[in-house]
MMTF fields as JSON, N, C-alpha, C and O atoms, coordinates in Angstrom:
{
  "mmtfVersion": "1.0.0",
  "mmtfProducer": "UNKNOWN",
  "numBonds": 423,
  "numAtoms": 424,
  "numGroups": 106,
  "numChains": 1,
  "numModels": 1,
  "chainsPerModel": [1],
  "groupsPerChain": [106],
  "chainIdList": ["A"],
  "bondAtomList": [4, 2, 8, 6, 12, 10, 16, 14, 20, 18, 24, 22, 28, 26, 32, 30, 36, 34, 40, 38, 44, 42, 48, 46, 52, 50, 56, 54, 60, 58, 64, 62, 68, 66, 72, 70, 76, 74, 80, 78, 84, 82, 88, 86, 92, 90, 96, 94, 100, 98, 104, 102, 108, 106, 112, 110, 116, 114, 120, 118, 124, 122, 128, 126, 132, 130, 136, 134, 140, 138, 144, 142, 148, 146, 152, 150, 156, 154, 160, 158, 164, 162, 168, 166, 172, 170, 176, 174, 180, 178, 184, 182, 188, 186, 192, 190, 196, 194, 200, 198, 204, 202, 208, 206, 212, 210, 216, 214, 220, 218, 224, 222, 228, 226, 232, 230, 236, 234, 240, 238, 244, 242, 248, 246, 252, 250, 256, 254, 260, 258, 264, 262, 268, 266, 272, 270, 276, 274, 280, 278, 284, 282, 288, 286, 292, 290, 296, 294, 300, 298, 304, 302, 308, 306, 312, 310, 316, 314, 320, 318, 324, 322, 328, 326, 332, 330, 336, 334, 340, 338, 344, 342, 348, 346, 352, 350, 356, 354, 360, 358, 364, 362, 368, 366, 372, 370, 376, 374, 380, 378, 384, 382, 388, 386, 392, 390, 396, 394, 400, 398, 404, 402, 408, 406, 412, 410, 416, 414, 420, 418],
  "bondOrderList": [1, 1, 1, 1, 1, 1, 1, 1, 1, 1, 1, 1, 1, 1, 1, 1, 1, 1, 1, 1, 1, 1, 1, 1, 1, 1, 1, 1, 1, 1, 1, 1, 1, 1, 1, 1, 1, 1, 1, 1, 1, 1, 1, 1, 1, 1, 1, 1, 1, 1, 1, 1, 1, 1, 1, 1, 1, 1, 1, 1, 1, 1, 1, 1, 1, 1, 1, 1, 1, 1, 1, 1, 1, 1, 1, 1, 1, 1, 1, 1, 1, 1, 1, 1, 1, 1, 1, 1, 1, 1, 1, 1, 1, 1, 1, 1, 1, 1, 1, 1, 1, 1, 1, 1, 1],
  "groupList": [{"groupName": "MET", "atomNameList": ["N", "CA", "C", "O"], "elementList": ["N", "C", "C", "O"], "formalChargeList": [0, 0, 0, 0], "bondAtomList": [1, 0, 2, 1, 3, 2], "bondOrderList": [1, 1, 2], "singleLetterCode": "M", "chemCompType": "L-PEPTIDE LINKING"}, {"groupName": "LEU", "atomNameList": ["N", "CA", "C", "O"], "elementList": ["N", "C", "C", "O"], "formalChargeList": [0, 0, 0, 0], "bondAtomList": [1, 0, 2, 1, 3, 2], "bondOrderList": [1, 1, 2], "singleLetterCode": "L", "chemCompType": "L-PEPTIDE LINKING"}, {"groupName": "ASP", "atomNameList": ["N", "CA", "C", "O"], "elementList": ["N", "C", "C", "O"], "formalChargeList": [0, 0, 0, 0], "bondAtomList": [1, 0, 2, 1, 3, 2], "bondOrderList": [1, 1, 2], "singleLetterCode": "D", "chemCompType": "L-PEPTIDE LINKING"}, {"groupName": "ARG", "atomNameList": ["N", "CA", "C", "O"], "elementList": ["N", "C", "C", "O"], "formalChargeList": [0, 0, 0, 0], "bondAtomList": [1, 0, 2, 1, 3, 2], "bondOrderList": [1, 1, 2], "singleLetterCode": "R", "chemCompType": "L-PEPTIDE LINKING"}, {"groupName": "GLN", "atomNameList": ["N", "CA", "C", "O"], "elementList": ["N", "C", "C", "O"], "formalChargeList": [0, 0, 0, 0], "bondAtomList": [1, 0, 2, 1, 3, 2], "bondOrderList": [1, 1, 2], "singleLetterCode": "Q", "chemCompType": "L-PEPTIDE LINKING"}, {"groupName": "SER", "atomNameList": ["N", "CA", "C", "O"], "elementList": ["N", "C", "C", "O"], "formalChargeList": [0, 0, 0, 0], "bondAtomList": [1, 0, 2, 1, 3, 2], "bondOrderList": [1, 1, 2], "singleLetterCode": "S", "chemCompType": "L-PEPTIDE LINKING"}, {"groupName": "THR", "atomNameList": ["N", "CA", "C", "O"], "elementList": ["N", "C", "C", "O"], "formalChargeList": [0, 0, 0, 0], "bondAtomList": [1, 0, 2, 1, 3, 2], "bondOrderList": [1, 1, 2], "singleLetterCode": "T", "chemCompType": "L-PEPTIDE LINKING"}, {"groupName": "LYS", "atomNameList": ["N", "CA", "C", "O"], "elementList": ["N", "C", "C", "O"], "formalChargeList": [0, 0, 0, 0], "bondAtomList": [1, 0, 2, 1, 3, 2], "bondOrderList": [1, 1, 2], "singleLetterCode": "K", "chemCompType": "L-PEPTIDE LINKING"}, {"groupName": "VAL", "atomNameList": ["N", "CA", "C", "O"], "elementList": ["N", "C", "C", "O"], "formalChargeList": [0, 0, 0, 0], "bondAtomList": [1, 0, 2, 1, 3, 2], "bondOrderList": [1, 1, 2], "singleLetterCode": "V", "chemCompType": "L-PEPTIDE LINKING"}, {"groupName": "ILE", "atomNameList": ["N", "CA", "C", "O"], "elementList": ["N", "C", "C", "O"], "formalChargeList": [0, 0, 0, 0], "bondAtomList": [1, 0, 2, 1, 3, 2], "bondOrderList": [1, 1, 2], "singleLetterCode": "I", "chemCompType": "L-PEPTIDE LINKING"}, {"groupName": "TYR", "atomNameList": ["N", "CA", "C", "O"], "elementList": ["N", "C", "C", "O"], "formalChargeList": [0, 0, 0, 0], "bondAtomList": [1, 0, 2, 1, 3, 2], "bondOrderList": [1, 1, 2], "singleLetterCode": "Y", "chemCompType": "L-PEPTIDE LINKING"}, {"groupName": "GLY", "atomNameList": ["N", "CA", "C", "O"], "elementList": ["N", "C", "C", "O"], "formalChargeList": [0, 0, 0, 0], "bondAtomList": [1, 0, 2, 1, 3, 2], "bondOrderList": [1, 1, 2], "singleLetterCode": "G", "chemCompType": "PEPTIDE LINKING"}, {"groupName": "ALA", "atomNameList": ["N", "CA", "C", "O"], "elementList": ["N", "C", "C", "O"], "formalChargeList": [0, 0, 0, 0], "bondAtomList": [1, 0, 2, 1, 3, 2], "bondOrderList": [1, 1, 2], "singleLetterCode": "A", "chemCompType": "L-PEPTIDE LINKING"}, {"groupName": "GLU", "atomNameList": ["N", "CA", "C", "O"], "elementList": ["N", "C", "C", "O"], "formalChargeList": [0, 0, 0, 0], "bondAtomList": [1, 0, 2, 1, 3, 2], "bondOrderList": [1, 1, 2], "singleLetterCode": "E", "chemCompType": "L-PEPTIDE LINKING"}, {"groupName": "CYS", "atomNameList": ["N", "CA", "C", "O"], "elementList": ["N", "C", "C", "O"], "formalChargeList": [0, 0, 0, 0], "bondAtomList": [1, 0, 2, 1, 3, 2], "bondOrderList": [1, 1, 2], "singleLetterCode": "C", "chemCompType": "L-PEPTIDE LINKING"}, {"groupName": "ASN", "atomNameList": ["N", "CA", "C", "O"], "elementList": ["N", "C", "C", "O"], "formalChargeList": [0, 0, 0, 0], "bondAtomList": [1, 0, 2, 1, 3, 2], "bondOrderList": [1, 1, 2], "singleLetterCode": "N", "chemCompType": "L-PEPTIDE LINKING"}, {"groupName": "PHE", "atomNameList": ["N", "CA", "C", "O"], "elementList": ["N", "C", "C", "O"], "formalChargeList": [0, 0, 0, 0], "bondAtomList": [1, 0, 2, 1, 3, 2], "bondOrderList": [1, 1, 2], "singleLetterCode": "F", "chemCompType": "L-PEPTIDE LINKING"}, {"groupName": "PRO", "atomNameList": ["N", "CA", "C", "O"], "elementList": ["N", "C", "C", "O"], "formalChargeList": [0, 0, 0, 0], "bondAtomList": [1, 0, 2, 1, 3, 2], "bondOrderList": [1, 1, 2], "singleLetterCode": "P", "chemCompType": "L-PEPTIDE LINKING"}, {"groupName": "TRP", "atomNameList": ["N", "CA", "C", "O"], "elementList": ["N", "C", "C", "O"], "formalChargeList": [0, 0, 0, 0], "bondAtomList": [1, 0, 2, 1, 3, 2], "bondOrderList": [1, 1, 2], "singleLetterCode": "W", "chemCompType": "L-PEPTIDE LINKING"}],
  "groupTypeList": [0, 1, 2, 3, 3, 4, 5, 6, 3, 2, 7, 8, 9, 10, 11, 11, 8, 12, 13, 9, 2, 13, 3, 11, 6, 6, 6, 2, 14, 8, 8, 3, 15, 9, 5, 13, 4, 11, 12, 5, 1, 13, 16, 5, 5, 12, 8, 7, 1, 17, 7, 11, 3, 9, 5, 1, 6, 9, 12, 4, 7, 11, 3, 5, 16, 1, 12, 7, 9, 9, 18, 18, 3, 2, 15, 16, 9, 11, 8, 12, 16, 5, 11, 11, 6, 17, 5, 12, 1, 17, 8, 5, 2, 1, 13, 13, 3, 1, 3, 7, 5, 13, 4, 7, 7, 3],
  "groupIdList": [1, 2, 3, 4, 5, 6, 7, 8, 9, 10, 11, 12, 13, 14, 15, 16, 17, 18, 19, 20, 21, 22, 23, 24, 25, 26, 27, 28, 29, 30, 31, 32, 33, 34, 35, 36, 37, 38, 39, 40, 41, 42, 43, 44, 45, 46, 47, 48, 49, 50, 51, 52, 53, 54, 55, 56, 57, 58, 59, 60, 61, 62, 63, 64, 65, 66, 67, 68, 69, 70, 71, 72, 73, 74, 75, 76, 77, 78, 79, 80, 81, 82, 83, 84, 85, 86, 87, 88, 89, 90, 91, 92, 93, 94, 95, 96, 97, 98, 99, 100, 101, 102, 103, 104, 105, 106],
  "secStructList": [7, 7, 7, 7, 7, 1, 1, 7, 7, 3, 3, 3, 3, 3, 3, 3, 3, 3, 3, 7, 1, 6, 6, 7, 7, 3, 3, 3, 3, 3, 3, 3, 3, 3, 7, 1, 1, 3, 3, 3, 3, 3, 7, 1, 1, 7, 7, 7, 7, 7, 1, 1, 3, 3, 3, 3, 3, 3, 6, 6, 6, 6, 3, 3, 3, 3, 3, 3, 3, 3, 3, 3, 3, 6, 6, 3, 3, 3, 3, 3, 3, 7, 1, 1, 7, 7, 6, 6, 1, 7, 7, 7, 1, 2, 2, 2, 2, 2, 2, 2, 2, 2, 2, 2, 2, 7],
  "xCoordList": [-72.884, -72.304, -72.381, -73.407, -71.209, -71.107, -71.773, -71.475, -72.705, -73.368, -72.62, -72.558, -72.043, -71.24, -72.015, -71.444, -73.316, -74.137, -74.342, -74.563, -74.28, -74.497, -75.958, -76.159, -76.856, -78.317, -79.027, -78.652, -80.037, -80.723, -81.511, -81.893, -81.788, -82.508, -83.854, -83.944, -84.927, -86.203, -86.51, -86.233, -87.142, -87.426, -88.601, -89.63, -88.437, -89.455, -89.461, -88.588, -90.531, -90.529, -91.091, -92.284, -90.035, -90.437, -89.811, -88.709, -90.71, -90.235, -89.214, -89.393, -88.153, -87.111, -86.52, -86.723, -85.967, -85.352, -83.833, -83.566, -82.948, -81.518, -81.143, -81.379, -80.469, -79.998, -78.507, -77.879, -77.932, -76.597, -75.582, -74.422, -75.889, -74.882, -75.224, -76.386, -74.253, -74.565, -75.561, -76.01, -75.925, -76.722, -78.103, -79.03, -78.263, -79.674, -80.236, -81.426, -79.456, -79.97, -80.393, -79.633, -81.604, -82.222, -82.496, -82.631, -82.582, -83.139, -83.962, -83.587, -85.1, -85.899, -85.252, -84.453, -85.676, -85.075, -86.082, -87.108, -85.852, -86.678, -85.894, -84.895, -86.41, -85.532, -85.981, -87.158, -85.2, -85.372, -85.302, -86.115, -84.357, -84.392, -83.671, -82.85, -84.119, -83.48, -83.28, -84.119, -82.354, -82.063, -81.746, -81.676, -81.551, -81.094, -79.767, -79.554, -78.837, -77.552, -77.363, -76.378, -78.352, -78.182, -79.381, -80.426, -79.223, -80.188, -79.619, -78.496, -80.529, -80.244, -81.155, -82.351, -80.587, -81.436, -81.284, -80.224, -82.434, -82.515, -82.965, -83.996, -82.283, -82.592, -83.187, -82.915, -83.954, -84.6, -83.586, -83.888, -82.321, -81.297, -80.011, -80.051, -78.862, -77.61, -77.513, -77.825, -77.076, -76.944, -75.553, -74.869, -75.243, -73.836, -74.017, -74.786, -73.42, -73.549, -72.057, -71.094, -71.958, -70.764, -70.167, -70.866, -68.861, -68.177, -68.369, -68.231, -68.653, -68.682, -70.01, -70.357, -70.821, -72.167, -73.172, -72.91, -74.428, -75.68, -76.601, -76.345, -77.661, -78.682, -79.904, -80.28, -80.47, -81.623, -82.845, -82.811, -83.981, -85.304, -86.347, -86.678, -86.844, -87.879, -89.192, -89.375, -90.139, -91.264, -92.258, -93.046, -92.297, -93.21, -92.527, -93.215, -91.38, -90.857, -90.616, -90.118, -90.895, -90.84, -89.459, -89.369, -88.427, -87.07, -86.02, -86.183, -85.041, -83.881, -82.684, -82.567, -81.715, -80.493, -79.244, -79.345, -78.149, -76.946, -76.49, -76.603, -75.96, -75.492, -74.314, -74.061, -73.49, -72.249, -72.363, -72.74, -72.001, -72.072, -71.021, -69.824, -71.5, -70.609, -70.37, -69.207, -71.279, -71.178, -71.972, -72.908, -71.67, -72.406, -72.417, -71.342, -73.476, -73.621, -74.668, -75.864, -74.335, -75.319, -76.161, -75.658, -77.572, -78.457, -78.723, -79.631, -78.072, -78.328, -77.127, -75.969, -77.454, -76.298, -76.61, -77.773, -75.685, -75.853, -75.263, -74.222, -75.947, -75.493, -75.567, -76.394, -74.625, -74.493, -74.917, -74.333, -75.9, -76.245, -75.36, -74.852, -75.201, -74.323, -75.191, -76.4, -74.558, -75.126, -76.106, -77.115, -75.855, -76.771, -77.794, -77.972, -78.453, -79.426, -78.856, -77.877, -79.348, -78.753, -79.217, -79.944, -78.811, -79.157, -78.443, -78.973, -77.274, -76.408, -76.86, -76.368, -77.921, -78.259, -79.178, -79.878, -79.201, -79.955, -81.512, -81.845, -82.375, -83.846, -84.3, -83.923, -85.19, -85.77, -87.198, -87.702, -87.791, -89.264, -89.213, -90.048, -88.247, -88.08, -89.376, -89.874, -89.942, -91.075, -92.279, -92.912, -92.517, -93.687, -93.46, -94.401, -92.308, -92.045, -92.143, -92.637, -91.7, -91.823, -93.362, -93.732, -94.181, -95.601, -96.204, -97.039, -95.795, -96.397, -95.808, -96.535, -94.582, -94.147, -94.734, -94.994, -94.93, -95.689, -97.143, -97.618, -97.807, -99.147, -99.215, -100.102, -98.186, -98.018, -97.88, -98.515, -97.045, -96.638, -97.833, -97.917, -98.753, -99.96, -100.915, -102.011],
  "yCoordList": [-95.943, -94.699, -93.623, -93.42, -92.93, -91.937, -90.663, -90.11, -90.168, -88.904, -87.775, -87.722, -86.854, -85.633, -84.539, -83.505, -84.572, -83.447, -82.985, -83.885, -81.735, -81.289, -81.439, -81.549, -81.436, -81.669, -82.524, -82.532, -83.241, -84.058, -83.235, -82.114, -83.765, -82.948, -83.598, -84.821, -82.838, -83.272, -83.421, -82.582, -84.653, -85.003, -84.0, -83.944, -83.284, -82.462, -82.554, -83.157, -81.896, -81.621, -80.254, -79.967, -79.419, -77.896, -77.386, -77.685, -76.605, -75.928, -74.863, -74.23, -74.706, -73.805, -72.985, -73.515, -72.017, -71.31, -70.898, -70.151, -71.479, -71.108, -70.087, -70.168, -69.008, -67.909, -68.203, -68.278, -68.368, -69.025, -68.088, -68.492, -66.784, -65.807, -64.455, -64.142, -63.604, -62.119, -61.37, -60.273, -62.131, -61.509, -61.806, -61.279, -62.632, -63.07, -64.289, -64.567, -65.016, -66.29, -67.27, -67.596, -67.806, -68.649, -69.928, -70.023, -70.927, -72.202, -72.911, -72.927, -73.503, -74.149, -75.444, -76.08, -75.797, -76.924, -77.517, -76.89, -78.618, -79.25, -79.562, -80.282, -78.983, -79.229, -80.537, -80.67, -81.476, -82.817, -82.976, -83.681, -82.343, -82.447, -81.102, -80.522, -80.695, -79.447, -79.334, -79.866, -78.757, -78.409, -77.026, -76.282, -76.594, -75.1, -74.919, -73.802, -75.884, -75.716, -75.992, -75.573, -76.693, -76.913, -77.716, -77.893, -78.139, -78.76, -79.514, -79.291, -80.5, -81.279, -80.829, -80.668, -80.591, -79.986, -80.912, -81.476, -81.005, -81.737, -80.86, -80.201, -80.815, -80.079, -81.042, -82.241, -80.579, -81.369, -81.962, -82.956, -81.391, -82.086, -81.592, -80.806, -82.106, -81.665, -80.109, -79.747, -79.276, -77.849, -77.455, -78.032, -76.32, -75.685, -74.826, -73.871, -75.037, -74.137, -73.728, -74.424, -72.577, -71.982, -72.897, -73.68, -72.798, -73.796, -73.141, -73.872, -71.924, -71.307, -71.354, -72.349, -70.299, -69.935, -69.755, -69.352, -70.103, -69.827, -69.129, -69.132, -68.532, -68.07, -68.968, -69.207, -69.431, -70.301, -69.729, -69.371, -69.59, -69.056, -70.156, -70.737, -70.389, -71.393, -70.724, -70.235, -70.666, -69.935, -70.492, -69.689, -71.784, -72.371, -71.978, -72.058, -71.631, -71.251, -69.815, -69.277, -69.145, -67.728, -67.201, -66.129, -67.832, -67.505, -67.624, -68.438, -66.892, -67.003, -67.321, -66.959, -68.023, -68.294, -68.223, -68.544, -67.827, -67.829, -69.27, -69.658, -70.055, -71.363, -71.671, -71.211, -72.537, -72.883, -74.344, -75.234, -74.557, -75.903, -76.841, -76.553, -77.906, -78.837, -80.04, -80.43, -80.632, -81.814, -81.638, -80.839, -82.412, -82.289, -83.656, -84.21, -84.172, -85.519, -85.457, -85.516, -85.357, -85.366, -84.12, -82.998, -84.353, -83.279, -82.978, -82.184, -83.492, -83.377, -82.649, -82.943, -81.698, -81.039, -80.87, -80.817, -80.801, -80.522, -79.172, -78.812, -78.445, -77.122, -76.877, -77.428, -75.999, -75.453, -73.987, -73.121, -73.76, -72.337, -71.393, -71.675, -70.276, -69.199, -68.434, -68.645, -67.592, -66.869, -65.817, -65.591, -65.174, -64.136, -64.289, -65.426, -63.367, -63.502, -62.909, -62.171, -63.145, -62.599, -61.153, -60.877, -60.281, -58.84, -58.132, -57.16, -58.58, -57.898, -58.143, -57.532, -59.169, -59.561, -58.496, -57.772, -58.375, -57.393, -57.764, -58.944, -56.802, -56.871, -57.444, -57.001, -58.527, -59.047, -59.525, -59.322, -60.089, -60.515, -62.037, -62.854, -62.35, -63.647, -64.121, -65.198, -63.324, -63.736, -64.086, -65.133, -63.291, -63.482, -64.807, -65.583, -65.037, -66.191, -67.48, -68.498, -67.448, -68.479, -68.826, -69.997, -67.816, -68.101, -68.737, -69.641, -68.282, -68.891, -70.325, -71.212, -70.578, -71.915, -72.898, -74.052, -72.492, -73.143, -73.584, -74.69, -72.519, -72.716, -73.786, -74.636, -73.641, -74.591, -76.043, -76.992, -76.117, -77.419, -78.179, -79.406, -77.373, -77.898, -78.346, -78.829],
  "zCoordList": [123.468, 123.006, 124.097, 124.746, 124.265, 125.241, 124.836, 123.778, 125.692, 125.341, 126.066, 127.294, 125.225, 125.85, 126.12, 126.467, 126.018, 126.112, 127.7, 128.51, 128.124, 129.356, 129.925, 131.135, 129.09, 129.435, 128.424, 127.251, 128.842, 127.919, 126.995, 127.334, 125.773, 124.784, 124.634, 124.746, 124.383, 124.217, 122.68, 121.823, 122.475, 121.025, 120.593, 121.268, 119.557, 119.048, 117.46, 116.835, 116.871, 115.438, 115.298, 115.198, 115.303, 115.034, 113.659, 113.199, 113.152, 111.781, 112.274, 113.314, 111.48, 111.816, 110.516, 109.424, 110.536, 109.541, 109.968, 110.91, 109.16, 109.427, 108.43, 107.225, 109.1, 108.279, 108.227, 109.283, 107.097, 106.868, 106.454, 106.373, 106.158, 105.722, 106.023, 106.284, 106.003, 106.158, 105.383, 105.715, 104.17, 103.182, 103.489, 102.873, 104.42, 104.801, 104.142, 104.295, 103.432, 102.887, 103.837, 104.749, 103.708, 104.63, 103.998, 102.779, 104.805, 104.419, 105.492, 106.664, 105.077, 106.098, 106.559, 105.872, 107.827, 108.553, 109.501, 109.765, 109.99, 110.919, 112.261, 112.273, 113.352, 114.729, 115.191, 115.528, 115.241, 115.712, 117.193, 117.789, 117.786, 119.301, 119.687, 118.978, 120.949, 121.497, 123.008, 123.736, 123.484, 124.867, 125.092, 124.114, 126.221, 126.553, 125.82, 125.351, 125.66, 125.128, 123.508, 122.901, 122.925, 121.507, 120.835, 121.461, 119.699, 118.979, 117.8, 117.346, 117.289, 116.153, 115.082, 115.323, 113.755, 112.925, 111.59, 111.318, 110.805, 109.565, 108.431, 108.56, 107.37, 106.155, 105.09, 105.159, 104.149, 103.146, 102.24, 101.579, 102.152, 101.207, 101.92, 102.866, 101.401, 101.847, 101.4, 100.266, 102.351, 101.947, 102.411, 103.256, 101.674, 102.041, 103.161, 103.05, 104.209, 105.358, 105.728, 105.408, 106.407, 106.845, 107.865, 108.509, 108.011, 108.899, 110.351, 111.332, 110.5, 111.879, 112.474, 113.111, 112.305, 113.117, 112.053, 110.92, 112.523, 111.817, 112.772, 113.976, 112.287, 113.191, 112.817, 111.669, 113.993, 113.912, 114.487, 115.664, 113.764, 114.345, 114.283, 113.249, 115.534, 115.785, 116.071, 117.186, 115.124, 115.283, 116.33, 116.83, 116.708, 117.651, 119.176, 120.194, 119.207, 120.594, 120.531, 121.52, 119.531, 119.473, 119.78, 120.379, 119.437, 119.784, 118.666, 117.757, 118.717, 117.695, 118.43, 119.601, 117.787, 118.503, 117.561, 116.377, 118.068, 117.3, 117.724, 118.887, 116.698, 116.977, 116.282, 115.169, 116.987, 116.418, 115.966, 116.729, 114.629, 114.069, 114.818, 114.83, 115.403, 116.186, 115.286, 115.177, 114.671, 113.768, 112.648, 112.689, 111.444, 110.227, 109.524, 109.292, 109.206, 108.569, 107.37, 107.658, 106.239, 105.143, 105.277, 105.218, 105.477, 105.739, 107.158, 107.407, 108.091, 109.487, 110.109, 109.814, 110.974, 111.767, 113.306, 113.708, 114.02, 115.563, 115.785, 115.236, 116.593, 116.897, 118.431, 119.157, 118.853, 120.235, 120.284, 119.633, 121.04, 121.114, 121.864, 122.949, 121.244, 121.874, 122.953, 123.051, 123.709, 124.818, 124.351, 125.019, 123.245, 122.882, 121.826, 121.389, 121.379, 120.358, 119.091, 119.203, 117.938, 116.726, 116.489, 115.534, 117.323, 117.226, 116.094, 115.554, 115.723, 114.79, 113.317, 112.369, 113.194, 111.976, 111.272, 111.981, 109.931, 109.3, 109.494, 109.601, 109.531, 109.641, 108.414, 107.329, 108.539, 107.21, 107.491, 108.596, 106.615, 106.605, 107.114, 106.724, 107.953, 108.509, 109.203, 108.878, 110.169, 110.881, 109.936, 110.072, 109.114, 108.131, 107.297, 107.125, 106.826, 106.203, 107.063, 106.577, 108.275, 109.244, 109.507, 109.596, 109.62, 109.872, 108.47, 108.509, 107.443, 106.216, 106.071, 105.622, 106.414, 106.375, 107.404, 107.063, 108.562, 109.564, 109.174, 109.429, 108.493, 107.972, 106.856, 106.773, 106.022, 104.845, 105.381, 104.92, 106.335, 106.955, 107.523, 107.484, 108.051, 108.767, 107.656, 107.942]
}
């Protein structure tokens, strides 16, 4: 199978939170692999996601990304990271919820 990625992805298991709309609706996910340009995400069940962009926060990396959805299969998606950070998104209690989620997963 031809791999069209610009760089190799590292296999990881990071807890993540995807912010899927302007109202701040979030859903937990697992980052399965990641590179500087994108990532593969797994959700606990099939979720309704926007066709365009999401905001992804990965607590273990201490970073947030704006990401474009490239492919989607059941509860797995592949995203490409945009250049900027999600600065235009409303301020929320996302960091605190991420910490609690990470503690719960441990």
